[in-house]
C-alpha positions in Angstrom: -59.7 113.4 5.2 -56.6 111.5 5.9 -55.5 108.2 4.3 -56.1 106.3 7.4 -59.6 107.7 7.7 -60.3 106.7 4.0 -58.9 103.2 4.6 -61.1 102.9 7.7 -64.1 104.1 5.8 -63.4 101.7 2.9 -62.9 98.8 5.4 -66.3 99.6 6.9 -67.9 99.6 3.5 -66.3 96.3 2.6 -67.3 94.7 5.9 -70.9 95.9 5.4 -71.0 94.4 1.9 -69.4 91.2 3.1 -71.9 91.0 6.0 -75.0 91.4 3.8 -73.7 89.2 1.0 -74.4 85.8 2.6 -77.9 87.0 3.6 -78.6 88.1 0.1 -77.3 84.8 -1.4 -79.5 82.9 1.1 -82.5 85.0 0.1 -81.8 84.3 -3.6 -81.5 80.5 -2.9 -84.8 80.6 -1.0 -86.4 82.4 -3.9 -85.1 79.8 -6.3 -86.4 77.0 -4.1 -89.8 78.6 -3.9 -89.9 78.9 -7.7 -89.0 75.3 -8.1 -91.8 74.3 -5.7 -94.3 76.5 -7.5 -93.2 74.9 -10.8 -93.6 71.4 -9.5 -97.0 72.3 -8.1 -98.2 73.8 -11.4 -96.9 70.7 -13.3 -98.6 68.3 -10.9 -101.9 70.3 -11.1 -101.8 70.2 -14.9 -101.2 66.5 -14.9 -104.1 66.0 -12.6 -106.4 68.1 -14.8 -105.2 66.3 -17.8 -105.9 62.9 -16.2 -109.3 64.0 -15.0 -110.2 65.3 -18.5 -109.1 62.1 -20.1 -111.1 60.0 -17.7 -114.2 62.1 -18.3 -113.8 61.8 -22.0 -113.4 58.0 -21.7 -116.5 57.8 -19.6 -118.4 60.0 -22.1 -117.2 57.9 -25.0 -118.2 54.7 -23.2 -121.6 56.1 -22.4 -122.2 57.2 -26.0 -121.0 53.8 -27.3 -123.3 51.9 -24.9 -126.2 54.1 -25.9 -125.5 53.5 -29.6 -125.3 49.8 -29.0 -128.6 49.8 -27.2 -130.2 51.9 -30.0 -128.8 49.5 -32.6 -130.1 46.4 -30.6 -133.5 48.0 -30.2 -133.7 48.9 -33.9 -132.6 45.5 -34.9 -135.1 43.8 -32.6 -137.9 46.1 -33.9 -136.9 45.3 -37.5 -136.8 41.6 -36.7 -140.2 41.8 -35.1 -141.8 43.6 -38.0 -140.1 41.2 -40.4 -141.5 38.3 -38.4 -145.0 39.7 -38.3 -144.8 40.3 -42.1 -143.5 36.8 -42.7 -146.2 35.3 -40.5 -148.8 37.3 -42.2 -147.5 36.2 -45.6 -147.5 32.6 -44.5 -151.1 32.8 -43.4 -152.2 34.5 -46.6 -150.2 31.9 -48.6 -151.9 29.0 -46.7 -155.4 30.5 -47.2 -154.7 31.2 -50.8 -153.3 27.7 -51.4 -156.3 26.1 -49.6 -158.7 28.1 -51.8 -156.7 27.5 -55.0 -156.0 23.8 -54.6 -157.9 23.0 -57.7 -156.4 25.7 -59.9 -153.6 25.4 -62.4 -149.8 25.4 -61.6 -149.4 28.8 -63.3 -151.2 30.5 -60.5 -149.0 28.7 -57.9 -145.9 29.8 -59.8 -147.2 33.4 -59.8 -147.8 33.3 -56.1 -144.3 32.0 -55.5 -142.8 34.9 -57.6 -144.8 37.4 -55.6 -143.6 35.9 -52.3 -140.0 35.9 -53.4 -140.3 39.6 -54.6 -141.8 40.6 -51.2 -139.1 38.8 -49.3 -136.4 40.4 -51.5 -137.8 43.9 -50.9 -137.9 43.3 -47.2 -134.4 42.1 -47.2 -133.3 45.1 -49.3 -135.0 47.6 -46.8 -133.4 45.8 -43.9 -130.0 46.0 -45.6 -130.4 49.7 -46.3 -131.4 50.4 -42.7 -128.5 48.4 -41.4 -126.1 50.3 -43.7 -127.5 53.6 -42.6 -127.0 52.6 -38.9 -123.4 51.6 -39.6 -122.7 55.0 -41.3 -124.3 56.9 -38.4 -122.2 54.9 -36.0 -119.0 55.6 -38.0 -119.8 59.3 -38.2 -120.4 59.5 -34.4 -117.1 57.6 -33.8 -115.2 60.0 -36.1 -116.8 63.0 -34.3 -115.8 61.7 -30.9 -112.3 61.0 -32.0 -112.0 64.5 -33.5 -113.2 66.2 -30.3 -110.9 64.1 -28.2 -107.9 65.0 -30.5 -108.7 68.7 -30.3 -108.9 68.6 -26.5 -105.7 66.7 -26.3 -104.0 69.2 -28.6 -105.3 72.1 -26.6 -104.1 70.6 -23.3 -100.6 70.0 -24.8 -100.4 73.6 -26.0 -101.5 75.0 -22.6 -98.9 72.8 -20.8 -96.1 73.8 -23.2 -97.0 77.5 -22.8 -97.1 77.3 -19.0 -93.7 75.4 -19.0 -92.1 78.0 -21.3 -93.4 80.9 -19.2 -92.1 79.3 -16.0 -88.7 78.6 -17.6 -88.4 82.2 -18.7 -89.3 83.5 -15.2 -86.8 81.2 -13.6 -84.1 82.2 -16.1 -84.8 85.9 -15.5 -84.5 85.5 -11.7 -81.3 83.5 -12.0 -79.8 86.1 -14.5 -80.8 88.9 -12.2 -79.2 87.2 -9.2 -76.0 86.4 -11.1 -75.7 90.0 -12.3 -76.1 91.3 -8.8 -73.4 88.9 -7.6 -71.1 90.0 -10.4 -71.6 93.6 -9.3 -70.9 92.8 -5.7 -67.7 90.9 -6.6 -66.7 93.7 -9.0 -67.2 96.3 -6.3 -65.2 94.1 -3.8 -62.4 93.7 -6.3 -62.2 97.5 -6.9 -62.2 98.1 -3.2 -59.4 95.6 -2.6 -57.4 97.1 -5.5 -57.8 100.6 -4.0 -56.7 99.3 -0.6 -53.7 97.7 -2.2 -52.8 100.9 -4.0 -53.2 103.1 -0.9 -51.1 100.8 1.2 
């Protein structure tokens, strides 16, 4: 093969490489645009899922709080009703006893007053214990709800970080591959140009 034939062949190779190089660069740019769009779509989807989960948790929390308030109101009303009935009963018993014991001595009246005070104190003590128990249950439920919400938030953050890291690694790998190919093409072109310069 003569030098002219070799030069002609090398020129054909160079022209072929130069002809396909823009198309490959365009394909690489399109691939990078697609990856950017996919990344944006995934991030938007994760944001929507996170917002939906937060809204659902808020609604669940509000519902449970409303239910606890209703239970507390009902229990308080029931306790007040029972206390009112007991107080009314005690008043009736006291009136009947006082009517029957009008002629008796002041010591019996003092004894009745002490019994009445003791019964009232016991009722107040039981009411206070029940109210304290309700407060503890409400605090425990609030703590449990806050714990579940914190765990779900942490899980969502970890998933989002993992997806973002994975997408970044894929994008970096594609960009590095494309850059390596470009460097190979340019290196080959430089070698061909150097050979052409030497043969001339």
